[in-house]
N, C-alpha and C positions, 0 to 999 in steps of 0.2 A: 500437690496435696499439702506440703509443708507451708507454702505461701498462703493457701486458703485457710488453713488452721491458724496461721499467724494473724491473718486479717480478722478472723472471727474472735481470736483472743484479744486483739487490740480493741475491737468494738466493745467486748464485754468489759474491758478495763477502762474504756473511755479514753484511750491513748490515741488521740487524733494524729499525732506526728507519726507514730508507727503505722497507723492505718494508711496514711498517705504514702509512706515508703513502700508498704506492701502493694498498694495499688500500682505504683510505678513499676515494681518488679513483675506484677501480673501482666502489665502492658508488654513488657519484653517477652514474656512467655507466649502471649497471644501472637506477637510478631513472628516468633519462631514457628508457630503453628499456622501462620498465614491467615489468622482470624482478624481481619481488618476492623470489623465492628467492635470486637472486644478490646482491641488495641486502643482505638479512639476513646471508648468508654472509660477505660482505666486511666488513660492519660488525663482526660478531662476531670475525672474524679480526684486524682492526685493533685492536679493544679489548683482545683477549687479549694481543697483542704489546706494546702500550703499558703494560698492567698489569704484565707480566713485566719490562719495562724500567724500571718505576718512574716513568714519565712521566705524572704525575698530571694536568697541564694538558691534554696531548694525549688522555689517556684520557677526561677529562670532555668535551672537544670532540667526540670520536668518539661517545660515548654521546648527547650532545645533538643531534648532526647526524642521528641516525637519524630523529627526528621531522620535521626539516626536509626530509629526502629523501622521506619519505612524502608531503609536500605537493607534490612534483614529479610524483607519479603521477596518472593520470586518476582522477577521483572514483569511478567505478565500481570500478576496481581497488583503490583505497585502502580502500574500504568493506569489502572482503573480507579485508583484512589484520588478523590478531589484534592488538589494541591493547595488551593487558596487558604484554608484554615491552618494547614501545616506551615505555610510560608508566613502567615501573619503571626503565628506563635513563635517562629524562629526570629522574626524581626523584633518582636517584643522581648524575647529572651536576650537578644544581642544588646538592645538598649539597656536592659537591667544590668547585664554584666558590665557594661561601660560605667554605669553609675556606681557599681560596686568596686570599680578599679581593677577589673580583670579583663583586659583587652584581648588576651589570647582566646578566652572562652567566647568573647563577643564575636571575634573573627571566625571561630570554629562554627558557631551557629549559622553565620552567613554562608560559610563554605558549604555546609551540608545542604542548605536550601538551593545554593547555586548549582550544586551537582544534580539535584533533583530537577531543577528547571532545565538544565542542559540535556538531561536524559529525555526530555520531551521536546528537544530542539528549540527551546526558548533561550537562544544564546544571548540575545541582547539583555534580557533580564539577568541571566547568570553572570555576564561580564560586569554589569552594573553593580551587582552585589559584591563581586570580588573587588571592584574599585573602592567601594565603601569600606570593605574590610581592610584593604591596604592603607587607606587614608588613616584609619584609626590606629593601625599598627605602627605607622611611621611616627605617630605622636609618642609612642611608648618604646620603640626600638626593641621589638621581640624578634630576633633574627630567625629563630627556629620556625616559628609559625609563619613568618614572612616567606621563608623558603617554600613552605607547603602551599601557601597561597599562590606563589609564583609558578610552582609546578602544576597546580590545578588550572591556572590561567593558560599555560602553554597547552595543556591537554584539551581545554575547551576551544582554544584557537585552532588546533588541528582538526577537531570535530567540525568546527564552523567551516573551515576550508573544504573538508570532505563533503559537507552538505552543499556548499556552493558549487563544487565540481560536479556533484550529482545533478544539480539543477541545470548546469551548463550541458551535461550529457543529455538531459531531456531535450533541450533546445537543439542540440546537434542531431539527435535521433529524429526529431520532428522535421528538421531541415532535410535530412537524408531521405526520410519517407516522402516528403513532398516532391523532392527531385525525382526519385524513382517512380513515383506514381504518375508524375507528368509524362514520363517517357514510356509508360506501360498503358497500352490502350485497352486491352481485354481484361475482363473481370477475373478470370483464372490467374492471369499474370499478377494482378494486384494482390490477390489473396496469397499467392506464393511468396511474393515480396514481403507481405505483412508478417507472415509467420517467421520468416528468416530474420527480419529486423527485430521482432519481439524476442526471439531466443538470444540473438547475439548481443543486443543492447541491455538486456536484463541480467546477463550472466547465467542464463539457463543452459541446460544441456539438450533439451528436446522440446518440440512443440508441434501443434497442428492448428488448423482453422477448420471449423465445421460451419456449414452454410446451407440455407434453404431459401430459395427465391419465393416460394409460395407460402411460407410461414408454417409448413408442416414439419415432418420429421427431419432433423438435422442429419447431415452426412459429412464425412471428412472429405475436403476438396483439395487440401494442401498440407504437407507435413515437412518437418525438418528434424533430422537426427533420429528418426524412427520410421518403421514401416507403416503402411496404411492399415494393415490388419491390426497391429498393436494400437494404433491411434483410435481405431473404431472400438476396440475393447475398452479403452480408457473412457471414450465418450459414453459408452453404455454405463460405466460406473458412475460418471458424473450425472447422467440422467436419473440413475437410481437414487442419487442423493438429493438433488434439487428439482427433479422432474424435468419436463420439457420446456418450461417457461423461464428460460435463463434471463431474459431481459428484465422481467419483473423481480426476479430473485436477486439481481445484482451480482457483483464479483464473488467468486468462491475462492477462499484462501485457506491453506493449511501450512503452518510453519513446521510441523513435524508429523508427517503422514503416519508413521509407525505408531504414534501415540494417539491418533485421531480415530475415535470410535466409528465415525461415519465411513471410514475406508477399511475397517478391520477385515472384512470379507474379501478384499481385493489385494491384500498385501502379498499373497503367494501367487497372484495371477497378474492382472493387468498393471497393477501399481508396484510390482516387485522391484525393489531397489530404489524407489522414489523417496527422496528425503523431504522435499517441500514442493508445493504446487500452487499455481494461480490460474484461475479461469475468469476471463473478462468478457462480458457480452459485447457484441457489435450492435450498436443502436442505429436502426434505419427508420426513415420517415414512412417507408412503405411497409408492406406485409412481409418483406424479407426478414429473416432472423439469422443470427450467427454468433460464434464465440471464438475467442483465441485462448488456447491452452498452452502453458509453459510450465516445465518442471525442472527441478535440480535433483540430481541423483544423490544418494547418501554420501558419496565420496567427493562431492563438490566442495572445494575449499572455502567457497563463499558462505556456506551454511544456508540457513533459511532465507527466503525472500524478506526484504525489509519494506517499510512503508514507501520509500522512494522508488523501489522497484515496481510496486503496485501503481504508483502515480505514473511512472513511465509507461507501463503497459496500458493503462487507461487512456493516456494521450495517444499512443500508437493505435489503439483499437478505434478510437473516435476518428482519427485521421484516415484509417483504413476504410471505415464505413463510408466516409464522405467520398473517398476515391472510388469505391465500388458503385455508389450511386451515380457518380459522374461517368464511369465506364458503362453502366447500364443505359444511361441517357444517351451517350455517344453511339452505342449500338443501335438503340431505337431510332435515333436520328438518321444513321446510315441506312437502316432498313427502310425507313420512310422515304428517303431520297431515292433509293433503288426502285421501290414500288412506283413512285411518281414518274421515274424515268421510263419504267416499263409501260405505264399507262399513257405516256405522252404520245400522241399520234405523229407518225412520220409524214412530213409534208408531201402531198401528192397521193399517198396511199390511202388517205381517208376518203378519196373519191372513187375507190375501187370497191365494188360490191360483188361478192362471190361466196359460194358455199362449197365450191369444189375443193377436195383435199389437196390436189396437186397445186392449185393456185394459192391456197393458204400456206403451203410449204414454201412457195416462191416468195410470198409476202414476208414470211419470217426471215428468209435469207436476205431479202432486200433491207429489212430492218437492221440486220447485223452489219451489212456492208455499206449501208446508205451514206455513212460519213466518210467513206474512203474515196480517194480520187482515182483509184485504179479502174481499169476497164474490166467489166464483168461480162462473161459470155455465158448465156443460158442455152 
């Protein structure tokens, strides 16, 4: 209320400098309220006024503060904000601070946008910004800010390594899946291996695979870490949320089940104790349908599933679907060969014509022992 009244008073008095300062403060207030549209509107209004007034320092401060205000937003809200205009404003602010002879603030502007870029796993851009900041700081020898830039660089490098290891884990999981599926001939075995790999490689606690070869109602065919009855109850909850057409709906993800309105009715039942969950469809070229479900309980130290976990589960789900199709094809091929063998006439017997039951029994016996070199007495 005070800021709004101050802004109104400045407008009546025609004091554009005070109006611009009020707009900048209102942007901070909107950031604390997670109002991203209001935040951007007030920042742009303040920047426009400072530029028209020729207030270079205040303009640079306003452009730079945009990134700082984003860091006040909840992480989920912040991730949905387009970063390009904020990054462009930070680069412009950095250049203006350099012209004003304030390299520390110039570096601060680049550090803020580097942190935001890294948050979205744009590590190459983030490290490039830090290198630019370090170059400018070396020219002016500001040890305090250099230490902060170095600390942020080490933090980003650790995150970069963690993401690289995660990618390596995806390849290792895929390699293990291919090896196990090659050694598993039947479809049930493939699905049992699939759910185990999904739970263990994603850091989950429990999981199951639901499958239908006819494209009708799904049923749990394999589970890991929980009983089949509990798995079927969870499947019913999932179907109540997205219906039965999982493939069309795509992956289902909840980072915090207890705060997810979709699952509020199941918190005291099927999903009791679940902290985060992921459900990934199995995509088949045929009419078969299926899904892989994995969850983490509330006391899991890893917390909610991350994007890399979803990527890993999607890779495993696709690999599992291919293995299931191959197992079905192998089964059909084996059945076809068996039927062909049964229909293949036995040399010599094709010239015997009879309808007598006793003779037909003898003929069947001859078919069974025909390849043997042993002497047969009838």
